[in-house]
N, C-alpha and C positions, 0 to 999 in steps of 0.2 A: 338717462337713468331708466333701467327696465323695471318691470313690475316687482321682481324679486328684491331689487335694491330699495324700492319705495316701501315695500312691506317690511323689510328688515329694519327700517328706521321707526316703525310704529311701536311695536313691542308694548302692548297694553299691560297694565299691572295685574289685571285679573282676566278671566275668560270672557269671551264675547258671544253674543247671539247675533248672527250676521244675515244680511240679505244683500243681493248684488243686482245692479241694473243701471240703466241710463237715467231713469227718473226725469225725463224731460217734461217740464210742466208741473211735475209733482201733483198730478190730478187726484181725484177722489179714490180711484183704483189704487194708485200708489199709496195713498194715505191708509187705505184699508190694509195693505201689506205691512206698512211701517208700524201701524198700531199693533199688529200681531207680533212683530219683532219686540216692541216695547213690552207687551204683555208677557211674552215668553221669557224675556230677560229678567223681569221682575227687579228685585233689589240685589240679586246674587251675581248677575252678569252685566256687561256693558252692551247696551243696544247699539249696534254698529251697522253702517252702510258702506259698501264699496260701490262707488259710482264711476262711470267712465266720463272723461272730460270731452270726448267726441263720440260720435255715434258709430258703433261697430259695423253696422250695415254699409255705411259710406266708405269704410276701409276695405271691406270684403268685396264690394262692388264699386270700383272707382268711378263709374259713370253715374252713380247715384248721388244726388245732392239733397241733404236733409237740413232744412232750416228749423231753428229751435223755437219752442214755445216759452222758454224762460232763459234768462241770462244765467251764467255760472253763479253769480252772487245771489241772485234770487233763488235759484235751485238749492243752494247750500242753506239759505235762511229758511226756506220752506221745509226742508228735511229736518233741520234742527227744531223747528216749531212743533214737529210731531213727537218730540221727546227722544230723538236719536242723539246719543252723546258722543259718538266717534264717527267721523266721516272720512273715508279713505278715498282719495281721488286718483284715478289711474288713467293715463292716456292709452287708448287702444291703438295698436299698430299690428303690422303683419307678423311680427315676432310673437306677440301675445296671441294672435289668432292661431298660431301653429302649436301652442302649448297644449299638451294632452290634459284631459280632465283629471287624471291621476296626479300629475305634477302640480296642477293648479290647486287641487284639494290639499295636497301635502303642504304647499306653501301657505295656504290659509290656516292649516292646523299649526304649522311651525311658528308663523309670525303673528297671526292674529289670535291665536289661542282659542279657536272657536269651540264652544260647547255645543252650539246648534246652528243650523243653517235653515232659514225660512225662505221659500221660493214661491214664485207665482206659478200658475197652472201650465204655462207654455215655456217655462224657463229651461235653458240648457247652457252649459259652459264647456269650454275646451274645444280642441280642434274638431271641425265638422260638427259641432254641437253634440258631441258624443256624450257629454255629461248630463243626461236627463235625470229625472227623479229616481228611477230604479238604480242607475249607475251611481249617482251621488249617495244614495242610501247605503249601497254596498261599500263604497269608499268610506263613508262615515263609520260603519261598523269596524272597519279595519283601523281607522285613524282615531276613533274615540269621540265622534260627535254625532248627534242626531240630525235628521232632516225632516222637515214638515213642509207641506204644500198648502197654500192658501187658495181658496176658490175665487174665481173672478168676481168683480163687482159688476152687477148688471144694472143698466139704466135704459129705460125704454126698450127692453127686450134684447139689448146687445151689451157685450162686455165693454167697459170703459178702457180705451187704449189711446195712446198719444196719436197714433195714425188716424184714428177716427176723429179726434179733436182737430187735427190739422185739416182734414177734409171739410169739417163744419166751419172752421175759421175762414178758409179760402172761399167757401160758399156764402160767407157773411151771416151764417146762422149763429148769431151771438148768444141767443138764449140757450141753445144746445151746448155751446162752448162753456158758458157760465155754469150750467148744470153739471158738466163733467169735470171742470176744474175745481168746482166748489168755491169759486171766487171770480171776480171780474178779470178777464184777460187784459194785460197791460203792455204798453211799449214805453221805453225810457230812452231819452237821448238829449243832447244839447240843442239849444235853439240856434239855428243858423240864419244868416241874412238871405232873404228871398228877393223876388222882383217887386215886392210891395204892391202887387195887383189887388190883393185883398183889402189893403188900406185904402186904395183908390176907389174901391167899390163900396167903402163904408164898413167893411168887415175885416179888420186887420187880423192876420193869422201869424202863428208861430210855426215856422218850418222846423221839423224835427230831424236831426241827423241820427238815423237808426242803423245799428250794426247790420251788415249784410247777412250775418248768421241768423238773424231773427226773422221768423215768418210773419208776414203782414196779413191782416184781414183782407178779404176781397175788395176790389175797387168799389167806392161808394161813399155815402155820407152817414156818419154815425153820431149818436148822442153819447157824450163822453164826460168823464170827470178829469180835469187837468190839475195836477199838483205842481206848484212852482213856489220857491221860497218858503217851503213848509206850509203853504196854504193851498186848499183845494177849492176849485171853482167849477161851476157848470160850464160846459163847452160843447162845441160841435167839431168833429174832425173829418176831414176829407182825405181819402186815399185814392190816388190815381194820377193820370197824366195831364189833367186839365185840358181836355180836347177843344173846348171853346176857344182857347188861346193858341191852338195849334202846337202844343208842346208834346214832348215824347218821354220825358223823364218822369218816372213814377216817384211821387213824393207823398209825405205825410204832413199835413198842415192842420193846425188847430186854431179855431176862433174861440177865445175865452170870453165869456159874456161879462159885460160891465167891467172891463179890465183895460187899463191903459198905462202899463208900466213898461219900461225898457228891460227886456229879459234876454237880450242877445247873449249867447254863450252860457246862459244859465241851464242847469239840468231841469228837465221836465218829465213827468210821468203822466201818461194818458191811459185811463181805464175805460174800456168799451162796455156800454150798457145796452145799446140796441141799434140796429140799422134803420135808417130813415128811408133811403132810396139808393138805387144804383147810380153810377156816374152817367151823366148825360152831356150832350152837346147842345148849346143854345144858339139861336140865330142872331141874337143881339144882346147887348149888355143890360138893357132894362128888363128883359125877360129873365136873365140870369140873376139880377139883383132881387127881383120879385121872388124867385125860387129860393134864394139864400135866406131871405126874410122868413119865408115859410119854414125852411129847414130849422132855423133858429127857434121859431115858435114851437115846432114839434119836438125839438130837443128839450126845451124847457119843460114841456108837459111830461115827457118820458122820464126826465131826471127827477121831477117833483114826485112822480109816482114811485120811482125807485127808492128814494129816501136818502141814499148816501153811498159814498165809495167804500170799497173794502181794500185793505192794504196787505201786501204779501212781503 
């Protein structure tokens, strides 16, 4: 089903105020834009988002792999939480990439009944990104909708962008990630059976099966909140290949403090509060156990100071 077919099935009852984007992570910069959509819509129009289910850049450049900051379900929930009443999800493909800005704008006018289009400072749509602000404004005059542009949200002297958050996440700069997301970064997955090395060391861990589409924080040990069975517990999470044991598979494993329940196959969400240290190789198990003990103590202190998890 192409984008015109998808749009033809929407047909809102009244006019909409629309914005368009990937919205990966739904960070504070996105929320800044979405709030403007809601404000401009008021009670007269439907605040609406068109979002792509995959990243356009990875379609245009097939050699590019972009891992996500949020799951599709999380993204939808976060967008809705901003007051957006209609979310239109469109898969991006080469056919859509070849559609001109004029045809795209006509489709938005015909099917989404847009009264207004709110865009970010570097937004463009249509073939070869021809539909910039001035082009869209001219098309709006012709088709009967207005166009407004929102200034970027600046944090620490730089615009908040998903690309910047990805870089900070890979670097393990969790504080910067939290500041730009406006919440704790989280990973969700089911608990899988591991090799039980953690239990043998006295620190049982839950191995998380994470979608390959999700971006992981850089290798290391993190203070985290773990939510399982609708309860949230303090925890420490390791990401890496466990070099002390000569392994090569990169895994995410969480040690939940003061917890001894069978949660295999259960869904679990881990929220990252702060990084404790990088991944290391230890000469012997006693040294490793001593370091894990210290990691747990540091995690408890960080989590006590943090106060509590945030949910998206």
